[in-house]
C-alpha positions as CSV (number, residue, x, y, z in Angstrom):
1,M,97.1,102.2,92.2
2,F,100.9,103.9,92.0
3,L,101.0,107.2,94.1
4,R,104.5,108.7,93.8
5,F,104.7,112.3,95.6
6,Q,108.3,114.8,96.1
7,E,107.5,117.6,98.4
8,R,109.5,120.0,100.1
9,I,108.9,120.7,103.6
10,A,110.6,123.7,105.9
11,L,111.0,121.3,109.2
12,P,113.6,119.4,110.6
13,V,113.8,115.8,109.3
14,S,113.4,114.5,113.1
15,T,110.0,116.2,113.1
16,L,109.1,114.5,109.4
17,Y,110.7,111.5,110.2
18,G,108.0,111.5,113.6
19,Y,104.9,111.6,111.4
20,F,105.6,108.2,109.5
21,R,107.7,106.3,111.6
22,T,104.7,103.7,112.8
23,P,101.0,103.3,111.6
24,E,99.9,105.3,115.1
25,D,101.9,108.4,113.6
26,W,100.1,108.4,110.5
27,V,96.8,109.0,112.2
28,R,98.9,112.2,113.5
29,L,99.3,113.4,110.2
30,Y,96.0,112.1,107.8
31,G,92.6,113.4,109.4
32,S,91.1,110.4,107.7
33,F,92.3,108.0,109.6
34,G,91.0,106.8,113.2
35,R,92.1,104.7,115.7
36,V,94.9,102.0,115.6
37,E,94.3,98.3,116.6
38,V,97.5,96.5,117.3
39,L,97.8,93.0,115.8
40,D,100.4,90.3,115.3
41,D,104.2,90.3,114.8
42,G,104.3,94.1,114.0
43,W,101.1,94.2,112.0
44,R,98.8,97.2,112.8
45,A,94.9,97.7,111.8
46,V,94.5,101.6,110.4
47,K,91.0,102.5,110.6
48,L,89.8,104.7,107.5
49,A,87.0,107.3,107.2
50,G,84.8,106.3,104.7
51,F,86.3,102.9,103.5
52,P,85.0,99.8,105.3
53,F,88.2,98.0,105.0
54,P,91.2,99.5,107.5
55,L,94.7,99.7,106.0
56,V,96.8,96.3,107.6
57,A,99.9,97.8,107.9
58,K,103.7,97.0,109.0
59,I,106.6,99.1,109.1
60,T,109.5,96.5,107.5
61,E,112.0,99.2,107.3
62,D,112.9,102.0,109.4
63,R,116.2,104.0,109.1
64,P,115.8,106.7,111.6
65,S,115.5,110.4,109.7
66,Q,116.4,108.8,106.8
67,L,113.7,106.2,105.4
68,V,110.7,104.4,106.1
69,R,109.0,101.4,104.3
70,W,105.8,99.4,105.3
71,R,103.7,96.9,103.9
72,F,100.0,96.2,103.7
73,R,98.2,92.7,104.0
74,G,94.4,92.1,104.1
75,F,91.8,93.7,101.8
76,W,94.2,96.4,100.8
77,Q,97.8,94.9,99.4
78,G,100.5,96.8,98.7
79,E,103.5,98.6,99.9
80,G,105.1,102.3,100.1
81,E,108.2,104.0,101.4
82,V,109.2,107.4,102.1
83,R,112.6,108.8,101.8
84,F,113.9,112.5,103.5
85,D,116.7,114.2,102.1
86,P,117.3,117.6,104.2
87,Q,118.5,120.2,102.0
88,G,119.3,123.4,103.6
89,D,116.3,124.2,105.5
90,T,113.9,122.0,104.2
91,V,114.0,118.5,103.9
92,L,112.8,116.7,100.4
93,V,109.7,114.2,101.5
94,E,109.5,111.3,98.5
95,G,108.4,108.0,97.8
96,F,105.9,106.3,96.7
97,E,102.9,104.0,97.8
98,H,101.5,101.0,95.8
99,I,98.2,99.9,96.9
100,R,95.3,97.8,95.4
101,P,92.2,96.2,96.6
102,S,92.3,92.2,96.5
103,G,89.4,90.5,95.5
104,L,88.3,92.5,92.4
105,S,90.5,90.7,89.7
106,F,90.1,92.7,86.4
107,L,87.8,95.2,88.0
108,A,90.5,96.2,89.9
109,P,92.2,98.8,87.8
110,V,88.6,100.6,87.0
111,V,87.5,100.5,90.7
112,E,91.0,102.1,91.1
113,R,90.6,104.8,88.7
114,L,87.2,105.6,89.2
115,F,86.6,105.3,93.0
116,L,89.4,105.3,95.1
117,E,93.1,107.1,93.6
118,R,91.1,110.4,94.1
119,R,90.5,109.5,97.7
120,F,94.3,108.0,98.3
121,R,95.9,111.2,96.6
122,A,93.8,113.7,98.5
123,I,94.9,111.8,102.2
124,W,98.5,112.3,100.8
125,R,97.7,115.8,100.1
126,A,95.9,116.9,103.3
127,G,98.7,114.9,105.6
128,F,101.3,117.6,103.2
129,R,98.9,120.6,103.8
130,R,99.2,119.8,107.6
131,L,103.4,119.6,107.3
132,A,103.1,123.0,105.4
133,R,101.0,124.5,108.0
134,E,103.3,123.5,111.0
135,A,106.3,124.7,108.7
136,A,104.6,127.9,108.6
137,R,103.8,128.3,112.4
138,A,107.2,127.3,113.2
139,H,108.3,129.7,111.1
140,A,106.4,132.6,112.1
141,A,107.1,131.7,115.6
142,A,110.7,132.0,115.1
143,A,110.3,135.6,113.7
144,A,108.1,136.7,116.2
145,Q,111.1,135.7,118.6
146,M,113.9,137.0,116.9
147,A,111.8,140.4,116.8
148,L,111.4,140.5,120.6
149,P,113.3,143.0,122.4
150,V,116.5,142.0,123.8
151,A,116.8,143.3,126.9
152,V,120.4,145.0,128.1
153,P,121.7,144.5,131.6
154,P,122.6,148.2,133.2
155,A,126.2,149.1,133.5
């Protein structure tokens, strides 16, 4: 399955990048991810709630606050990337994930469409909702800070 996303988030690019840098960071973003196991040569096994097989992922390119790319191996095969484009008070977060279960041969497209695609899209939506809530909290805190009375020293 091929998942493409494009979201505008009102958070600093450094904050957004921090959620995608490593598979360990993905756990902070997506509620459906569990414990991360360190494997060999930079690979990480990320437990997925409701799935019998973990995502085994490795970051293949990391340009801080610009781009993160990864690959999958094991049961889940594929690759993905996320790019960050600061635009005024927001950051355009866009990218893709191409992921497919191995070993299902000609059944893979049917299994993806019927059972997997909706769940993987829901995982991405949950992450972007979490980021939008964080942006709303940051905006509310900044507005409250601006509304505080300023003490004027006596003359």
